[in-house]
C-alpha positions in Angstrom: 7.3 -16.2 20.1 9.3 -14.1 22.7 12.7 -12.6 21.4 15.3 -10.6 21.6 15.8 -7.7 18.8 19.1 -6.0 19.5 19.0 -4.2 22.8 15.1 -5.0 22.5 13.5 -8.2 24.3 9.9 -8.3 22.8 7.4 -10.7 24.5 4.3 -11.8 22.4 1.8 -13.4 23.6 2.4 -17.5 23.6 -0.8 -20.1 22.6 -1.9 -22.1 25.9 -0.5 -24.9 26.9 0.1 -27.1 29.9 2.2 -25.7 33.1 5.0 -28.0 34.4 4.2 -27.5 37.6 0.3 -27.2 38.4 -0.7 -29.2 34.8 -3.7 -26.0 34.2 -3.8 -25.2 30.7 -2.5 -21.2 30.2 -0.2 -19.0 28.6 3.1 -20.0 29.8 6.8 -18.7 30.3 9.9 -20.2 30.6 10.8 -19.3 34.6 10.3 -21.9 36.6 13.6 -22.7 38.6 15.1 -24.6 35.7 14.0 -22.8 33.1 10.5 -25.1 32.9 7.5 -23.9 31.1 5.4 -22.3 34.0 2.1 -20.3 34.4 1.7 -17.4 36.2 0.7 -18.5 39.6 3.1 -20.8 39.6 5.7 -18.9 38.7 4.4 -16.3 41.8 5.1 -19.1 44.5 8.7 -18.7 43.9 9.0 -14.7 42.4 12.7 -15.0 42.6 13.9 -17.7 40.7 11.1 -16.8 37.7 13.0 -12.9 38.4 16.4 -14.7 37.6 15.0 -17.3 35.2 13.4 -13.9 33.6 16.8 -11.6 34.0 18.8 -15.2 32.1 16.5 -14.3 29.1 17.7 -11.3 29.2 20.9 -11.8 29.8 21.5 -10.1 32.7 21.4 -12.4 34.6 23.0 -11.5 38.3 27.2 -13.5 38.5 28.2 -15.2 41.4 30.5 -13.5 43.5 34.0 -15.2 43.2 34.8 -15.3 46.9 38.3 -13.4 47.5 41.1 -16.5 49.0 43.2 -15.9 51.4 47.1 -16.2 50.8 48.1 -19.7 52.7 51.0 -18.9 55.8 53.9 -20.6 53.5 52.7 -17.9 50.8 52.9 -15.7 54.1 55.9 -16.4 54.8 57.7 -16.8 50.9 56.5 -13.1 50.3 57.8 -11.8 53.8 61.4 -13.5 53.1 61.5 -12.4 49.8 61.1 -8.7 50.7 63.6 -8.7 53.8 66.0 -10.1 51.5 65.4 -7.1 48.9 65.5 -4.5 51.3 69.2 -6.1 52.1 70.4 -5.9 48.8 69.0 -2.2 49.1 70.4 -1.3 52.3 73.5 -3.7 53.2 74.4 -4.1 56.1 77.8 -2.0 56.8 80.2 -3.6 57.3 83.1 -3.4 60.3 80.6 -1.3 62.0 80.3 -2.8 65.5 78.6 -0.8 68.0 81.3 0.0 71.1 77.8 0.6 73.7 79.1 3.8 73.7 82.9 4.1 74.3 84.5 6.0 71.7 
């Protein structure tokens, strides 16, 4: 039986069994697309799935990438308004300073 011992993964020879895909009697591994016990030729028909199942057994499966969410327009409007208010708090408009249009 294959097993993990600390950081090592030991793959041992297994007794021949019937392949879940083709029915052949052979040494099987749980590398089918959904973890099915399959023979080597069936495993090589979908090499990507076999590699992914192997990685899962090792504990090094690729994690799905998280899709970045775009902020909603309402969120952007709220943030924009908050920034305007903060700016006004830090730099209040001067009272009584009215532009004279260039006249003294």
